[in-house]
C-alpha positions in Angstrom: 70.9 37.6 4.0 71.0 35.2 0.8 74.3 34.3 -0.4 75.3 35.6 -4.2 74.3 33.3 -6.5 75.7 30.7 -8.0 75.3 30.3 -11.4 78.4 31.7 -12.7 82.0 31.0 -11.7 83.0 31.2 -8.2 86.0 32.7 -6.6 88.4 30.2 -8.2 86.6 29.9 -11.7 84.8 27.2 -10.9 81.3 26.9 -12.3 78.9 25.8 -9.4 76.0 23.0 -9.2 74.4 21.4 -6.2 73.3 17.6 -6.6 70.8 16.5 -4.4 70.9 13.1 -3.9 68.8 10.0 -2.1 70.4 10.0 1.6 72.0 6.3 0.7 73.7 7.3 -2.4 77.0 6.4 -0.4 76.1 3.3 1.1 78.6 0.7 -0.1 75.6 -2.0 1.6 73.3 -1.1 -0.7 75.1 -0.3 -4.0 72.7 0.3 -7.1 74.0 1.5 -10.5 71.9 5.1 -10.4 73.3 5.7 -6.9 77.0 4.5 -8.7 76.2 7.2 -11.8 75.6 9.9 -9.0 78.7 9.3 -7.5 80.8 9.4 -10.8 79.2 12.2 -12.0 79.5 14.5 -9.5 83.4 12.9 -9.0 83.9 14.0 -12.6 82.3 16.9 -13.3 84.5 18.6 -10.3 87.0 16.8 -12.7 85.9 19.3 -15.7 85.6 22.2 -13.6 82.9 22.6 -11.9 82.2 22.9 -7.9 80.2 20.1 -7.2 77.8 20.2 -3.7 76.3 17.4 -2.6 73.3 16.9 -0.5 72.1 13.6 0.7 68.6 14.3 1.6 67.8 10.8 4.0 64.2 9.6 2.9 61.9 6.7 1.7 62.1 8.0 -2.3 59.7 8.4 -4.3 57.2 8.2 -1.5 58.4 10.1 1.4 56.9 10.9 5.0 56.1 14.2 5.8 59.4 15.0 8.0 61.9 13.9 4.2 59.3 16.2 1.9 59.6 19.1 4.8 63.6 18.5 4.8 64.2 18.7 1.0 61.4 21.8 1.1 64.1 23.5 3.2 67.0 22.3 1.4 66.0 24.1 -2.1 64.5 27.1 0.0 67.7 27.4 1.9 69.7 27.8 -1.8 70.9 31.0 -3.1 68.8 32.5 -6.2 69.7 31.6 -9.7 71.4 28.3 -8.4 71.7 25.5 -10.4 70.8 22.0 -8.9 70.9 18.6 -10.0 68.5 16.4 -8.5 68.5 12.8 -8.6 65.0 11.5 -10.4 64.2 8.9 -7.0 63.9 12.1 -4.8 62.8 14.5 -7.3 60.3 12.7 -9.6 57.6 11.7 -6.4 57.5 15.5 -5.2 56.4 17.8 -7.7 54.8 19.9 -5.5 58.2 20.7 -3.4 59.7 21.5 -6.8 57.3 24.4 -8.0 57.6 26.6 -5.9 61.7 26.2 -5.9 61.6 26.0 -9.7 60.2 29.7 -9.6 64.1 31.0 -8.6 66.4 28.0 -9.4 67.5 26.1 -12.3 66.5 22.4 -11.9 67.6 19.3 -13.9 66.6 16.1 -13.0 68.1 12.7 -14.1 65.8 10.2 -14.5 67.3 7.0 -13.9 64.5 4.8 -13.8 60.6 6.3 -14.7 58.9 5.7 -11.5 55.9 3.6 -12.7 58.2 1.1 -14.1 59.4 -0.3 -10.9 58.3 -3.6 -10.5 55.4 -4.7 -7.9 53.6 -1.7 -7.3 49.9 -1.9 -7.2 48.3 -0.3 -10.2 46.9 3.0 -8.3 50.6 3.3 -6.8 52.1 3.2 -10.5 49.7 5.6 -11.8 50.1 8.2 -9.1 53.8 8.0 -9.4 53.7 8.5 -12.9 51.1 11.5 -13.3 53.6 13.0 -10.3 56.5 12.4 -12.6 54.9 13.8 -15.4 54.6 16.8 -13.3 58.0 17.3 -11.6 59.1 17.1 -15.2 57.3 19.8 -16.3 58.0 21.8 -13.5 62.2 21.4 -14.1 64.3 23.4 -16.9 66.1 20.3 -17.9 65.9 16.4 -17.7 68.7 14.5 -18.2 68.3 10.7 -19.3 70.6 7.6 -19.3 70.0 6.3 -22.5 68.4 6.6 -26.0 65.5 4.5 -25.0 64.8 6.9 -21.8 65.2 9.6 -23.6 62.6 8.3 -26.3 60.0 7.0 -23.3 60.6 10.5 -21.4 59.3 12.4 -24.5 56.6 10.0 -25.7 55.2 9.2 -22.3 55.2 12.4 -20.7 53.8 14.7 -23.7 54.8 17.9 -25.2 55.7 20.5 -23.3 58.8 19.1 -21.5 62.1 20.9 -20.8 65.2 19.8 -23.4 66.1 16.4 -22.8 69.8 15.4 -22.7 70.8 12.0 -22.8 73.8 11.0 -20.8 74.4 7.4 -20.9 77.0 5.8 -18.0 80.1 4.9 -19.3 82.4 2.1 -18.2 86.2 2.0 -16.7 88.8 0.0 -18.9 89.5 -3.4 -17.3 91.6 -6.2 -17.8 89.9 -9.1 -19.5 88.6 -12.0 -17.5 90.1 -15.1 -17.3 87.0 -17.0 -16.6 86.9 -20.8 -15.4 86.3 -23.5 -18.2 84.8 -20.8 -20.4 81.4 -22.2 -19.8 80.5 -22.9 -15.9 81.5 -19.6 -14.4 78.1 -17.6 -13.9 77.6 -14.1 -12.2 74.6 -11.7 -11.6 75.4 -8.5 -10.2 72.2 -6.9 -9.7 70.2 -5.8 -6.5 68.1 -8.8 -4.9 64.5 -6.9 -5.9 61.5 -8.1 -8.0 62.5 -5.9 -10.5 65.7 -7.5 -11.1 64.3 -11.3 -11.9 66.4 -13.4 -9.9 63.5 -16.2 -9.4 63.2 -16.5 -12.8 66.7 -17.3 -13.4 66.7 -19.5 -10.5 64.2 -21.3 -12.2 66.0 -21.5 -15.5 69.4 -22.4 -14.0 66.8 -25.3 -12.6 66.6 -26.6 -15.9 70.5 -27.2 -17.0 71.5 -29.2 -13.6 73.3 -31.7 -16.0 76.1 -28.8 -16.2 78.9 -27.9 -14.5 78.2 -24.4 -13.5 77.8 -22.4 -10.3 76.5 -19.1 -10.2 77.3 -16.0 -7.9 74.7 -13.7 -6.7 75.8 -10.0 -5.9 73.7 -7.7 -5.0 72.3 -5.5 -1.9 69.8 -7.4 0.0 68.4 -4.5 1.9 65.8 -3.0 0.2 63.2 -6.0 -0.5 64.0 -8.5 2.7 60.9 -10.4 1.5 62.2 -11.2 -2.1 65.6 -12.5 -0.8 63.8 -14.6 1.9 61.2 -16.2 -1.1 64.6 -16.5 -3.3 66.6 -18.8 -0.7 63.5 -20.7 0.0 63.2 -21.7 -4.2 67.0 -22.2 -4.1 66.7 -24.8 -1.6 63.3 -26.1 -2.9 65.3 -26.8 -6.2 68.2 -28.5 -4.5 70.6 -25.7 -6.0 72.3 -24.5 -2.5 75.5 -26.1 -3.6 75.4 -24.2 -6.8 73.6 -20.6 -6.1 75.9 -18.2 -3.6 73.6 -15.2 -2.6 77.3 -13.3 -1.8 75.3 -10.0 -1.2 77.0 -6.6 -2.0 80.4 -6.7 -3.5 82.6 -3.3 -4.6 86.0 -2.7 -5.2 88.2 -5.3 -5.9 86.1 -8.3 -4.3 83.6 -7.3 -7.2 86.2 -7.2 -9.6 87.4 -10.6 -8.8 83.9 -11.9 -9.0 84.2 -10.8 -12.8 87.4 -12.3 -13.5 85.9 -15.5 -12.6 83.1 -15.1 -15.0 82.5 -16.8 -18.3 78.9 -15.2 -18.8 77.2 -12.7 -16.7 73.4 -12.6 -16.7 70.4 -10.1 -16.1 67.1 -11.4 -15.8 65.4 -7.7 -15.2 61.8 -6.7 -16.0 62.7 -3.2 -16.4 66.2 -2.1 -17.3 66.8 1.8 -18.0 70.1 1.1 -19.4 71.9 -1.7 -17.4 75.7 -0.6 -16.1 76.3 -4.3 -15.0 76.7 -5.6 -18.9 78.7 -2.8 -20.0 80.9 -3.4 -16.8 81.3 -7.2 -18.1 81.8 -6.6 -21.7 84.3 -4.3 -20.7 86.0 -7.5 -19.0 85.5 -9.3 -22.6 82.7 -11.3 -20.7 79.2 -12.0 -22.6 76.2 -11.9 -21.5 72.8 -13.2 -21.0 70.1 -10.6 -20.6 65.9 -10.2 -20.9 65.9 -7.9 -23.9 64.3 -5.1 -21.9 63.8 -0.9 -22.8 67.4 -0.3 -22.6 69.5 -3.5 -22.4 70.1 -3.7 -26.3 71.5 -0.4 -26.2 73.8 -1.0 -23.2 74.6 -4.5 -25.2 75.1 -3.2 -28.5 77.1 -5.1 -31.3 80.8 -5.7 -31.8 82.8 -4.3 -34.9 81.3 -7.2 -37.3 77.6 -6.4 -36.5 77.6 -9.5 -34.1 76.0 -9.2 -30.4 78.2 -9.8 -27.8 75.6 -11.8 -26.1 71.8 -13.9 -25.9 69.1 -11.4 -25.6 65.5 -12.8 -24.8 62.1 -11.8 -24.1 61.0 -10.9 -21.1 57.5 -12.2 -21.3 58.7 -15.5 -22.3 59.7 -17.9 -19.4 61.2 -20.8 -21.1 63.4 -18.5 -23.1 66.0 -17.8 -20.5 66.2 -21.6 -19.7 66.4 -22.0 -23.7 69.5 -19.8 -23.8 71.5 -21.2 -21.0 70.6 -24.6 -22.6 72.0 -23.5 -26.0 75.2 -21.9 -24.3 76.2 -25.0 -22.5 75.3 -27.0 -25.6 77.3 -25.1 -28.0 81.2 -25.1 -28.2 81.0 -22.7 -31.2 78.5 -20.5 -30.0 80.8 -19.5 -26.8 83.4 -18.9 -29.1 81.3 -16.6 -31.4 80.1 -14.6 -28.1 83.3 -14.6 -26.4 85.0 -13.1 -29.5 82.0 -10.3 -29.9 82.3 -9.5 -26.5 86.1 -8.6 -26.9 85.0 -6.6 -30.1 82.8 -4.8 -28.4 84.9 -3.8 -25.2 87.1 -1.9 -27.5 83.8 0.5 -28.4 82.8 1.1 -25.2 81.9 4.6 -24.1 84.2 5.9 -21.0 82.9 8.1 -18.0 84.4 11.2 -19.9 81.7 10.9 -21.9 78.8 10.9 -19.6 80.4 13.8 -17.9 81.0 15.9 -20.7 77.4 15.3 -22.0 75.7 16.1 -18.8 77.9 19.1 -17.9 77.2 20.6 -21.7 73.2 20.1 -20.3 74.5 21.9 -17.3 76.5 24.8 -19.2 73.1 25.3 -21.3 70.7 25.6 -18.4 73.5 28.2 -16.6 73.8 30.3 -19.6 69.8 30.5 -20.3 68.6 34.1 -20.7 65.6 34.6 -18.2 64.7 33.9 -14.6 65.3 32.4 -12.2 
């Protein structure tokens, strides 16, 4: 016999949502922006009176094997009729055939962290297949959560008419102390998983053009998802004789990561695709200017200071020399560094906290919970 429906308040008055997450969502050895977002909103929804049941599902998402696909299907089949379910897009968007029967009796919402076909390095046929599955999945569910205005526009435009409502719930950022930095210029930091999409290799090449400047750079990020990429990166660092200046520190969290930010003068991100760019707002929360490729949602995350100035250097992704030119400008122009640092401190005061994220997400869930009709 099924348990009672859980779309309404539970016995203690809490509203209930089931969060379906990637199996490694809490793995501190492989942190990611998407995982951090998922964990934070689950925590903050509980603070808003929601009872959140987390369901991590192991699997090689978004292309799971038969066993992982079957496990997800069993999980959804075991939830009571009318249950409100929030699925991470990495899990949901590649398996529309699993969602379809569940959608007939559950209230499904999907958080899209990155459109599946935007991942760097996919073969064209693979990207097209993932894109088609994502379209079917998003047309199957009853609500979509986008993590930036850019992502919402992309989803609506690319996946066409007939989509369910798309709500924006941008990642927030916690208040942080101003970074002390080093000499105001030479402490460089990149916080990003070492995968092809994050563009570390072109960052290394750009850094090799400014070896006359006194800098050191730390790469912080998980190294398990793309071991070939990591190995190639180490080879490139050795080839360019940068082993004494670039440190690959692996994944860091908590106080260890905060210490890296505190010692940074400039935060770097050379991504090929980025729905938002949480590390950029984390840098700006500490008054650290940024240098990033101006892809997708990155300009939205970087934003502007109250005087309209950009708190960093945004360069075209398709121009390899642009990163090197921006680094040269940073090191050669003390006035530029002062302006960018002042803009970063101005932007710091305007950043939205995680409470805005959780309220936006809670609003979307409440609308879905209260919507008339089946399931």
